[in-house]
C-alpha positions as CSV (number, residue, x, y, z in Angstrom):
1,X,135.9,100.8,82.4
2,X,135.6,98.8,79.4
3,X,133.3,95.6,78.7
4,X,135.9,93.2,79.4
5,X,136.9,94.2,82.7
6,X,135.3,91.9,85.4
7,X,136.4,94.1,88.1
8,X,135.1,97.8,87.8
9,X,137.6,100.7,88.3
10,X,135.8,102.7,90.9
11,X,135.0,103.1,94.4
12,X,131.5,104.1,94.5
13,X,129.0,101.3,95.2
14,X,126.5,102.6,93.2
15,X,125.2,100.2,90.5
16,X,121.5,99.4,88.4
17,X,120.7,96.4,87.6
18,X,118.8,95.8,84.7
19,X,116.9,92.6,83.8
20,X,116.5,90.8,80.7
21,X,115.0,93.7,78.3
22,X,114.2,91.2,74.8
23,X,114.2,94.3,72.7
24,X,111.7,96.8,74.3
25,X,113.6,100.0,73.4
26,X,110.4,102.0,74.1
27,X,110.6,100.4,77.8
28,X,114.3,100.7,78.2
29,X,114.6,104.3,77.9
30,X,111.4,104.9,80.2
31,X,113.2,103.5,83.1
32,X,116.4,105.5,82.4
33,X,114.3,107.9,82.8
34,X,112.5,107.1,85.4
35,X,116.1,106.1,87.5
36,X,116.8,110.0,86.6
37,X,119.6,109.0,84.0
38,X,120.1,111.6,81.0
39,X,121.0,111.4,77.4
40,X,123.6,113.3,76.7
41,X,125.3,113.6,72.9
42,X,123.2,110.7,72.1
43,X,124.3,108.5,75.5
44,X,122.2,107.7,78.4
45,X,124.2,109.0,81.9
46,X,123.6,108.8,85.1
47,X,125.5,112.0,87.6
48,X,126.9,108.7,89.3
49,X,125.6,106.3,88.1
50,X,126.2,102.7,86.2
51,X,123.8,100.9,84.6
52,X,124.1,96.8,84.3
53,X,122.4,94.9,82.0
54,X,122.6,91.3,82.7
55,X,122.3,90.1,78.9
56,X,119.4,88.8,77.3
57,X,118.5,92.4,75.8
58,X,117.8,91.1,72.5
59,X,115.0,89.5,70.5
60,X,111.0,89.3,71.5
61,X,110.6,92.9,71.5
62,X,110.5,95.1,68.3
63,X,113.5,97.0,68.3
64,X,116.6,94.5,69.4
65,X,118.7,96.7,67.1
66,X,117.8,99.9,68.6
67,X,118.2,98.4,71.8
68,X,121.9,97.2,71.3
69,X,122.8,100.4,70.2
70,X,121.6,102.4,73.7
71,X,124.0,99.4,75.4
72,X,126.8,99.5,73.3
73,X,126.9,103.6,72.6
74,X,126.4,103.5,77.0
75,X,129.0,100.7,76.9
76,X,131.4,102.5,74.9
77,X,130.7,105.7,77.2
78,X,131.5,104.0,80.5
79,X,127.9,104.4,82.0
80,X,127.2,100.9,81.6
81,X,128.6,97.4,81.5
82,X,126.9,94.4,80.4
83,X,126.7,90.6,79.6
84,X,126.0,88.5,77.6
85,X,123.2,85.9,77.7
86,X,121.8,83.3,75.9
87,X,119.9,85.0,73.2
88,X,123.2,86.7,72.5
89,X,124.8,83.9,72.2
90,X,122.2,82.5,70.0
91,X,122.4,85.3,68.0
92,X,126.5,85.2,68.1
93,X,126.6,81.2,66.6
94,X,123.9,81.9,63.8
95,X,125.9,84.9,62.7
96,X,129.1,83.6,62.8
97,X,129.7,81.7,59.4
98,X,131.9,78.4,59.5
99,X,134.3,78.5,56.4
100,X,132.1,77.1,54.2
101,X,129.5,80.1,54.8
102,X,126.5,78.2,56.6
103,X,125.8,79.3,60.4
104,X,127.8,77.6,63.5
105,X,125.0,76.7,65.1
106,X,121.3,76.8,63.7
107,X,119.1,76.4,66.9
108,X,115.7,75.3,67.2
109,X,112.5,76.5,65.5
110,X,111.2,79.5,67.8
111,X,114.5,80.6,68.1
112,X,115.8,80.9,64.5
113,X,112.4,82.3,64.2
114,X,113.6,85.1,66.8
115,X,117.0,85.4,65.0
116,X,115.1,85.9,61.3
117,X,112.8,88.8,62.6
118,X,115.9,90.5,64.5
119,X,118.1,90.5,61.5
120,X,114.7,92.0,58.8
121,X,115.2,95.0,61.7
122,X,118.7,95.5,60.0
123,X,116.8,95.9,56.0
124,X,119.5,94.2,54.5
125,X,122.8,96.6,56.3
126,X,124.7,93.6,56.6
127,X,127.9,95.1,57.4
128,X,125.9,96.9,60.8
129,X,124.7,93.2,61.9
130,X,128.5,92.3,61.7
131,X,129.1,95.3,63.7
132,X,126.9,94.4,66.4
133,X,127.8,90.5,66.9
134,X,131.0,91.4,66.3
135,X,130.9,93.5,69.0
136,X,128.6,91.3,71.4
137,X,131.5,88.7,70.8
138,X,133.7,91.6,73.0
139,X,131.1,91.0,76.2
140,X,132.2,89.1,79.4
141,X,130.0,86.4,80.8
142,X,129.8,88.1,84.1
143,X,131.1,90.6,86.6
144,X,132.5,91.5,89.9
145,X,131.9,94.9,91.2
146,X,132.8,96.2,94.4
147,X,131.6,92.9,96.2
148,X,128.7,91.8,94.3
149,X,128.3,89.5,91.1
150,X,126.5,89.9,88.0
151,X,125.6,86.3,85.9
152,X,122.7,85.9,83.4
153,X,121.7,82.4,84.5
154,X,124.3,80.4,86.9
155,X,127.4,81.3,89.7
156,X,129.2,78.4,89.8
157,X,133.2,79.3,90.9
158,X,135.0,76.5,88.9
159,X,132.9,77.6,85.7
160,X,134.5,81.2,86.3
161,X,137.5,80.6,85.9
162,X,137.6,77.9,83.0
163,X,136.2,81.1,81.2
164,X,138.6,83.0,82.1
165,X,140.8,81.7,79.0
166,X,137.6,82.0,76.3
167,X,139.5,85.7,75.3
168,X,141.8,86.1,72.8
169,X,142.0,90.3,71.8
170,X,139.0,91.6,74.0
171,X,136.3,88.5,72.1
172,X,135.5,85.4,71.8
173,X,137.2,84.0,68.4
174,X,135.7,82.5,65.9
175,X,137.4,79.4,66.7
176,X,136.8,79.6,70.3
177,X,133.5,79.0,69.5
178,X,133.5,75.9,67.5
179,X,134.8,74.8,70.3
180,X,132.1,75.6,72.8
181,X,129.8,73.8,70.2
182,X,131.8,70.4,71.4
183,X,129.1,69.1,73.9
184,X,131.4,66.4,75.7
185,X,133.8,69.5,76.5
186,X,133.9,70.4,80.2
187,X,134.4,74.0,78.7
188,X,131.6,74.3,76.8
189,X,130.0,72.5,79.9
190,X,130.6,75.6,82.1
191,X,129.5,78.1,79.3
192,X,126.0,77.0,78.3
193,X,125.9,76.2,82.4
194,X,126.1,79.8,83.2
195,X,124.3,81.6,80.4
196,X,121.4,78.8,80.8
197,X,121.4,77.6,84.1
198,X,120.8,74.6,86.0
199,X,118.3,72.0,83.6
200,X,117.2,68.6,85.9
201,X,115.7,65.8,83.2
202,X,112.2,65.1,83.2
203,X,111.7,61.9,84.4
204,X,110.5,59.7,81.9
205,X,107.1,58.7,83.9
206,X,106.4,61.8,84.2
207,X,104.1,64.3,81.4
208,X,104.5,68.2,82.3
209,X,103.0,69.9,79.3
210,X,103.6,74.5,79.3
211,X,100.4,77.1,78.9
212,X,101.5,76.2,74.5
213,X,100.5,72.1,74.9
214,X,104.0,71.3,74.4
215,X,105.6,68.1,76.7
216,X,108.5,70.2,78.0
217,X,112.0,67.5,78.9
218,X,113.6,69.7,81.7
219,X,113.2,71.9,84.3
220,X,115.1,74.7,86.0
221,X,116.0,74.7,89.2
222,X,117.2,77.3,92.4
223,X,121.0,76.2,92.4
224,X,121.6,77.8,95.0
225,X,119.5,75.2,97.3
226,X,120.4,71.8,98.2
227,X,118.4,69.3,95.8
228,X,118.7,66.1,97.5
229,X,114.7,65.2,99.2
230,X,113.2,68.3,97.4
231,X,110.4,68.6,95.8
232,X,109.8,69.2,92.3
233,X,107.6,72.4,92.8
234,X,110.3,73.3,95.5
235,X,113.6,73.3,93.4
236,X,111.6,74.9,90.6
237,X,112.6,78.3,89.5
238,X,111.1,80.7,86.0
239,X,109.6,77.8,84.3
240,X,106.3,78.4,83.3
241,X,104.7,75.7,84.1
242,X,103.7,73.6,87.1
243,X,105.6,71.0,88.5
244,X,104.3,68.2,90.4
245,X,104.7,69.0,94.9
246,X,106.2,65.3,95.2
247,X,110.4,64.2,96.0
248,X,113.0,64.3,93.1
249,X,114.0,60.8,92.5
250,X,118.0,60.9,93.3
251,X,118.7,59.3,89.9
252,X,117.5,62.8,87.6
253,X,120.0,64.8,90.1
254,X,122.9,65.7,87.8
255,X,125.9,66.9,90.5
256,X,126.1,70.6,90.4
257,X,127.6,73.2,92.4
258,X,125.0,74.5,95.1
259,X,125.8,78.2,95.5
260,X,127.1,78.9,99.5
261,X,124.9,80.8,101.4
262,X,127.7,82.9,102.6
263,X,129.1,83.9,99.3
264,X,128.6,87.5,97.7
265,X,125.5,88.8,96.3
266,X,124.7,87.9,93.0
267,X,122.3,89.1,90.2
268,X,121.3,86.9,87.9
269,X,118.7,87.4,84.6
270,X,117.4,84.7,82.2
271,X,114.6,83.2,84.9
272,X,111.6,85.7,83.6
273,X,110.0,85.9,87.1
274,X,107.2,88.2,86.5
275,X,105.1,87.1,89.2
276,X,108.6,86.9,91.9
277,X,109.8,85.8,93.9
278,X,112.3,88.4,92.8
279,X,115.1,87.6,95.7
280,X,114.6,84.2,96.1
281,X,117.1,83.9,98.8
282,X,119.9,86.1,101.2
283,X,122.2,86.6,98.4
284,X,120.3,85.7,95.1
285,X,118.4,88.4,93.0
286,X,117.1,87.7,89.9
287,X,115.9,91.3,87.4
288,X,114.4,89.4,85.3
289,X,110.6,90.4,85.4
290,X,109.3,89.3,82.1
291,X,108.9,92.4,79.9
292,X,107.6,89.9,77.4
293,X,105.4,87.9,79.5
294,X,103.7,90.1,82.2
295,X,104.9,93.0,81.1
296,X,107.3,94.5,83.1
297,X,111.1,95.6,83.3
298,X,112.8,95.5,86.3
299,X,116.0,97.0,87.6
300,X,117.3,97.0,91.1
301,X,119.4,100.5,92.0
302,X,122.2,98.9,94.6
303,X,123.9,101.2,96.6
304,X,125.9,99.0,98.9
305,X,123.7,98.0,100.9
306,X,124.9,94.3,102.5
307,X,121.8,92.6,102.9
308,X,119.0,92.5,99.3
309,X,115.8,94.9,99.8
310,X,112.6,94.4,97.5
311,X,111.9,98.0,97.8
312,X,115.1,98.9,95.6
313,X,113.3,97.3,92.4
314,X,112.1,99.8,90.0
315,X,109.4,99.0,87.1
316,X,108.0,100.1,84.2
317,X,105.3,98.8,82.2
318,X,105.1,98.3,79.4
């Protein structure tokens, strides 16, 4: 079972889907211990279960390099699977250089600060950083595992089909990364919505500020819910600010594919749901308990059940 495989080659249905770790190296080890994983020859493994990481395992916490090492070793040994999140993509685009030796993309100020801190963890060892970025480029954007799906932020069947051609020789090549930076391209739209979810623009007359008093121009939505006729508050999911309880104007609703009620269970990260709901609908489960905010790292222990169950969650506190 390799990192790029989108289909599991095993009959078991025992997966531990682990939420956004964000560099919290010690909490990850505590979580693995709590789920009866053991360290064998330097690699965490379970007798009959497979860990699945939903992306965003770097940035914010104290030891992203250590988290990458744990996950990379597990993936290489076949004891885990992992997909890309938006923070890994930020790192890939920043640390992959163009022909002039410049980053393919420099992110906004907050994300740039996170990446500077990430790079400092390597203590000037550019080869180790380069190796880890190259490994990240080998990770898939989604997984299909015995009837369940895993994606970082948004599952859209058409997007998933488009993204199948993204990998050459087991990784995303530099030329393809450059192509993805073309905002007007359909492949770029599929790529960034998959890792960032659906965000709608705020109406010009709606002034919303977050906890840091920063004006917000867009908001994340429940892409499993038909948006027409919904209020901002009802459609909102994973936003760190309050939205009003009045109907969203139709002119700001961009068309997007709503995840069907009868589609397979999909596990997501990204949304920092420290206060829940972790299971917002019958076939969507968020495993990002916001370890940097709420202080909880989460995993959902899936064992083939047809219905999601809150009691299958495991948490460790920071």
